[in-house]
BAFITOR-956950 format. One record per atom (N, C-alpha, C): x, y, z; residue in one letter. Coordinates in steps of 0.02 Angstrom, whole numbers, padded with zeros to 5 digits, always signed. Layout:
# BAFITOR-956950
XYZa ...
//
This chain:
# BAFITOR-956950
+01067+01771-00457m +01122+01743-00489m +01190+01776-00468m +01237+01742-00463v +01308+01771-00436v +01359+01742-00492v +01392+01782-00510a +01447+01767-00568a +01511+01811-00549a +01556+01792-00588s +01626+01831-00582s +01616+01906-00595s +01656+01945-00553s +01644+02013-00565s +01699+02039-00615s +01721+02003-00660m +01763+02016-00714m +01722+02051-00770m +01736+02111-00781s +01709+02145-00837s +01753+02189-00875s +01750+02196-00940d +01788+02240-00981d +01775+02309-00973d +01705+02327-00958r +01684+02393-00959r +01638+02402-00900r +01627+02466-00874k +01580+02472-00821k +01533+02532-00842k +01471+02537-00832l +01418+02587-00842l +01387+02597-00784l +01392+02657-00752d +01362+02675-00690d +01300+02725-00717d +01240+02695-00718a +01181+02732-00735a +01146+02747-00671a +01173+02750-00623s +01138+02766-00561s +01110+02840-00564s +01053+02843-00537g +01016+02915-00538g +00991+02927-00604g +00991+02891-00653l +00953+02898-00714l +00887+02868-00718l +00840+02907-00748r +00775+02882-00750r +00765+02841-00811r +00718+02798-00814c +00697+02759-00875c +00672+02805-00926c +00700+02797-00987p +00730+02736-01014p +00810+02741-01024p +00834+02795-00988m +00912+02807-00996m +00953+02750-00980m +00940+02717-00928p +00986+02664-00909p +00997+02603-00968p +00934+02590-01000l +00930+02548-01049l +00962+02576-01117l +00953+02632-01133l +00980+02662-01191l +01048+02672-01184l +01086+02687-01123k +01158+02689-01119k +01187+02622-01124k +01151+02573-01106t +01175+02505-01104t +01181+02481-01173t +01124+02490-01217k +01125+02480-01286k +01181+02512-01327k +01203+02575-01310l +01247+02609-01342l +01319+02585-01330l +01325+02566-01261e +01396+02536-01246e +01395+02469-01277e +01354+02427-01279l +01347+02359-01320l +01370+02368-01384l +01333+02415-01417n +01350+02428-01490n +01425+02437-01504n +01462+02469-01451a +01534+02494-01465a +01581+02438-01439a +01548+02375-01421m +01596+02318-01387m +01604+02272-01444m +01657+02227-01427a +01671+02170-01470a +01642+02103-01437a +01614+02061-01482p +01586+01998-01467p +01627+01965-01408p +01598+01943-01350g +01635+01913-01293g +01662+01965-01240g +01658+02030-01252e +01679+02073-01200e +01616+02081-01153e +01634+02091-01087r +01584+02098-01037r +01577+02172-01007r +01516+02184-00992i +01500+02254-00967i +01460+02241-00901i +01479+02276-00845e +01443+02288-00791e +01403+02345-00785e +01340+02343-00777v +01295+02397-00777v +01263+02401-00705v +01262+02468-00678l +01232+02483-00619l +01178+02528-00631l +01122+02516-00600a +01065+02564-00608a +01024+02565-00544a +00993+02626-00538t +00953+02632-00476t +00869+02637-00498t +00867+02646-00559d +00785+02643-00577d +00765+02574-00579d +00701+02568-00541a +00682+02499-00535a +00660+02462-00598a +00640+02511-00652g +00620+02485-00712g +00683+02439-00748g +00736+02466-00733s +00798+02430-00759s +00801+02354-00747s +00763+02334-00690s +00762+02262-00675s +00718+02225-00714s +00676+02254-00751r +00637+02220-00799r +00652+02239-00875r +00676+02296-00891d +00689+02322-00954d +00757+02292-00988d +00810+02296-00944i +00877+02268-00969i +00871+02193-00979i +00840+02147-00934p +00838+02084-00961p +00794+02066-01013p +00745+02109-01023a +00696+02100-01080a +00735+02115-01143a +00772+02168-01144y +00809+02185-01208y +00864+02130-01226y +00891+02103-01171i +00951+02047-01177i +00921+01997-01209i +00861+01971-01180a +00826+01908-01204a +00809+01914-01286a +00797+01973-01313m +00782+01984-01381m +00836+01990-01422m +00905+01999-01385s +00961+02015-01429s +01009+01953-01433s +01069+01961-01462s +01113+01917-01468s +01165+01914-01405s +01152+01965-01360h +01190+01973-01301h +01174+01915-01247h +01207+01905-01192r +01195+01861-01140r +01201+01896-01071r +01147+01884-01033l +01138+01910-00966l +01179+01857-00918l +01237+01878-00900v +01274+01830-00858v +01253+01833-00790v +01233+01885-00762s +01209+01891-00693s +01167+01952-00681s +01122+01944-00635q +01084+02010-00619q +01076+02008-00544q +01076+02069-00508s +01066+02067-00429s +01039+02136-00412s +01018+02133-00346e +00994+02202-00323e +01015+02206-00250e +01038+02264-00232n +01067+02270-00163n +01053+02339-00143n +01007+02354-00101n +00984+02416-00071n +00969+02469-00123n +00931+02440-00179g +00901+02486-00226g +00948+02495-00285g +01004+02463-00286t +01048+02460-00342t +01049+02402-00376t +01029+02404-00448y +01029+02342-00486y +01093+02334-00524y +01118+02276-00521r +01185+02261-00558r +01168+02203-00609r +01197+02221-00668f +01195+02176-00722f +01260+02151-00755f +01275+02100-00760m +01339+02079-00800m +01316+02054-00863m +01342+02083-00920i +01306+02066-00991i +01367+02052-01034i +01362+01997-01067e +01418+01976-01119e +01391+01993-01188e +01437+02032-01225c +01422+02059-01288c +01412+02000-01342c +01362+01995-01376g +01353+01945-01430g +01361+01974-01498g +01339+01940-01551r +01328+01971-01613r +01331+01911-01660r 
//
């Protein structure tokens, strides 16, 4: 998936091990207004499964997801 790189916030969770990238993503989303977007970067391979699974069960929307040289990038739109 490829989408606009426009985000309101950025979260660099590179170097953090599971479950920290997901937990930090949840905390950021809780502090955001509906419609705001966050770009999340993570290097833990589990993030490629955990973050989309959480988003699918939430009111948030996964706008895009990609991987490049072991860095996982997610663009998420805050819901509610």
